[in-house]
C-alpha positions in Angstrom: 109.4 3.3 -11.1 110.5 5.0 -8.0 108.3 8.0 -8.7 105.2 5.9 -9.0 106.0 4.1 -5.8 106.4 7.5 -4.1 103.0 8.6 -5.5 101.3 5.4 -4.4 102.7 5.9 -0.9 101.5 9.5 -0.8 98.0 8.4 -2.0 97.8 5.7 0.7 98.9 8.2 3.4 96.2 10.6 2.2 93.6 7.9 2.4 94.6 7.0 5.9 94.4 10.6 7.1 91.0 11.0 5.5 89.5 7.9 7.2 86.3 8.7 9.1 85.6 7.0 12.4 82.0 5.7 12.8 81.4 4.7 16.4 77.6 4.8 15.9 77.5 2.0 13.2 74.4 0.9 11.4 70.9 1.7 12.5 67.4 1.5 11.0 65.0 4.2 10.0 61.3 3.9 9.3 60.0 6.4 6.8 56.4 7.7 6.7 54.4 5.5 4.3 53.0 6.8 1.1 50.5 5.3 -1.4 51.6 1.9 -2.6 54.6 1.6 -0.2 55.5 -1.7 1.5 57.3 -2.4 4.7 60.5 -3.0 2.8 60.1 0.4 1.1 59.8 2.4 4.3 62.4 0.5 6.5 66.0 1.1 5.7 69.4 0.3 7.2 71.6 3.4 7.3 74.6 5.0 8.8 75.2 8.5 10.0 76.8 9.3 6.6 73.6 8.5 4.6 71.2 11.3 3.8 68.2 11.2 6.2 65.4 13.7 5.7 63.8 14.4 9.0 60.4 15.3 7.4 60.2 11.8 5.8 61.2 9.8 8.9 58.8 8.3 11.4 61.6 6.9 13.6 65.1 5.7 14.1 65.9 2.3 15.7 69.0 0.5 16.8 67.3 -2.9 16.5 66.0 -4.2 13.2 63.1 -6.0 14.9 61.9 -2.7 16.5 62.0 -1.0 13.1 60.2 -3.9 11.5 57.4 -3.7 14.1 57.0 0.0 13.7 57.1 -0.2 9.9 54.3 -2.9 9.9 52.2 -0.7 12.3 52.8 2.4 10.1 51.6 0.6 7.0 48.5 -0.7 8.7 47.8 2.7 10.2 48.2 4.4 6.7 45.9 1.8 5.1 43.3 2.3 7.8 43.5 6.1 7.4 43.1 5.8 3.6 40.0 3.6 4.0 38.5 6.2 6.3 39.2 8.9 3.7 37.6 6.7 1.0 34.5 6.1 3.1 34.2 9.8 3.9 34.5 10.6 0.2 31.8 8.1 -0.7 29.5 9.6 1.9 30.2 13.1 0.5 29.5 11.9 -3.0 26.2 10.3 -1.9 25.1 13.4 0.0 26.0 15.6 -3.0 24.0 13.3 -5.3 21.0 13.5 -2.9 21.2 17.3 -2.9 21.3 17.4 -6.7 18.2 15.1 -6.8 16.3 17.3 -4.3 17.4 20.4 -6.2 16.0 18.9 -9.4 12.7 17.9 -7.8 12.3 21.4 -6.3 13.0 23.0 -9.6 10.4 20.8 -11.3 7.8 21.8 -8.6 8.6 25.5 -9.1 8.2 25.1 -12.9 4.9 23.4 -12.4 3.6 26.2 -10.2 4.3 28.9 -12.9 
């Protein structure tokens, strides 16, 4: 019994010496939005000991309300950008279709001249 008590004391002492002091505390990060992401997906509460990839982060905030506001804006901005891309792609497809039709008409005219 005394040996186990001694081992327990040693283990407790090791745990106390390995304690890490965190004076920073919790903060909030807002990640860059991706397709299908929601505000809750891109806003996270973290500490300095969590893995944070700088290339994925839009910003770090001390206040949850600031992070929430930025996350909402980021989602709206992303959705707006995606709508612009979709519109541009529709215009491109329309222009491509028009070119194909004009190409077909020109080819028919050339064939009729031969």
